[in-house]
C-alpha positions in Angstrom: -61.6 6.2 -110.2 -61.0 2.7 -109.4 -59.4 1.0 -112.2 -61.6 -2.1 -112.0 -64.8 0.0 -112.0 -63.5 1.7 -115.1 -62.6 -1.5 -116.8 -65.6 -3.6 -115.7 -68.6 -2.9 -113.5 -68.4 -6.2 -111.8 -65.2 -8.1 -110.9 -65.4 -11.6 -112.6 -63.8 -14.8 -112.0 -63.7 -17.7 -114.5 -63.3 -21.1 -113.0 -62.4 -24.2 -115.0 -64.6 -27.2 -114.4 -62.4 -30.2 -114.8 -59.2 -30.2 -112.6 -60.5 -27.1 -110.7 -64.1 -27.2 -109.6 -64.2 -31.0 -110.1 -61.1 -33.2 -109.4 -59.9 -34.6 -112.7 -58.7 -38.2 -113.3 -59.2 -38.3 -117.1 -62.0 -37.9 -119.5 -64.6 -40.7 -119.0 -67.5 -39.2 -120.9 -69.3 -35.9 -121.4 -71.7 -36.7 -118.6 -69.3 -38.3 -116.1 -67.7 -36.0 -113.7 -65.0 -36.6 -110.9 -65.7 -35.7 -107.4 -66.1 -32.0 -106.4 -63.4 -29.8 -105.0 -64.8 -28.3 -101.9 -61.8 -26.0 -101.4 -62.7 -24.4 -104.8 -66.4 -24.4 -104.4 -66.1 -22.6 -100.9 -63.8 -20.1 -102.6 -66.5 -19.6 -105.3 -69.0 -19.0 -102.6 -66.9 -16.3 -100.9 -66.4 -14.5 -104.1 -70.1 -14.4 -104.7 -70.7 -13.1 -101.3 -68.1 -10.3 -102.0 -70.1 -9.3 -105.3 -68.0 -11.1 -107.7 -69.6 -12.6 -111.0 -68.6 -16.2 -111.2 -68.4 -17.9 -114.6 -67.8 -21.6 -115.1 -65.5 -22.3 -118.0 -65.5 -25.6 -119.8 -65.5 -27.5 -123.1 -68.4 -29.7 -122.0 -71.8 -29.1 -123.1 -74.3 -27.4 -120.8 -76.7 -30.2 -120.4 -78.9 -31.7 -117.8 -76.0 -33.9 -116.3 -73.9 -30.8 -115.8 -76.5 -28.7 -114.3 -77.6 -31.6 -112.0 -73.8 -32.0 -110.9 -73.4 -28.2 -110.3 -76.8 -28.2 -108.2 -76.0 -31.5 -106.4 -72.7 -30.1 -105.2 -73.9 -26.6 -104.5 -71.6 -24.9 -107.0 -72.4 -21.3 -107.3 -72.1 -19.5 -110.8 -73.7 -16.8 -112.8 -73.0 -18.2 -116.3 -71.6 -21.2 -118.1 -69.2 -20.6 -121.0 -68.7 -23.8 -122.9 -66.5 -22.4 -125.6 -63.1 -22.8 -123.8 -60.6 -23.4 -126.3 -58.4 -26.5 -126.3 -54.8 -25.3 -125.6 -51.5 -26.5 -124.4 -50.7 -23.5 -122.3 -52.5 -20.3 -121.4 -50.5 -17.2 -121.2 -52.3 -14.3 -119.7 -51.6 -11.4 -117.5 -54.7 -12.2 -115.4 -54.3 -15.9 -115.0 -54.0 -17.7 -111.7 -52.8 -21.3 -111.7 -54.8 -23.8 -109.5 -52.5 -26.3 -107.9 -54.5 -27.5 -105.0 -54.5 -24.4 -102.9 -57.0 -24.3 -99.8 -59.9 -21.9 -99.9 -58.0 -19.1 -98.0 -54.9 -19.4 -100.2 -57.0 -19.3 -103.3 -58.8 -16.2 -102.1 -55.7 -14.6 -101.0 -53.9 -15.2 -104.4 -57.0 -13.6 -106.2 -57.0 -10.7 -104.0 -53.3 -10.3 -104.5 -53.4 -10.7 -108.2 -56.1 -8.1 -108.3 -54.0 -5.6 -106.4 -51.0 -6.3 -108.6 -53.1 -5.7 -111.6 -54.2 -2.3 -110.3 -50.7 -1.2 -109.5 -49.5 -2.4 -112.8 -52.2 -0.2 -114.5 -51.2 2.8 -112.3 -47.5 2.4 -113.3 -48.5 2.0 -116.9 -46.8 -1.3 -117.3 -49.4 -2.0 -119.9 -48.5 0.9 -122.2 -47.2 -1.0 -125.2 -46.6 2.0 -127.5 -42.8 1.7 -127.4 
């Protein structure tokens, strides 16, 4: 059985709004967004076409301004999660750092991470019983 199917019926990717989907030059107000990042938005469309569930992850409220920004910039998503915690660093075995990759690099890194996780599970690297 495919480990992803066992773990989750649909592959899911969370995308941060500020600094990933939208470029970020500092907070200017809850309804003010920087310009969209077309490389990331294109990658989101490609993942959706491949059957992925795409979730937008933010601390911003889901309001009319956010929905209008997403629609105007053709940002695909299945759900908005606005409960992103405020943290200094995120340490996670399934994290991918966005640092300006183009669309193809981003898709390749997501695919590579997915394959590495599958191999790690097969090799029982996540068996913490020791």
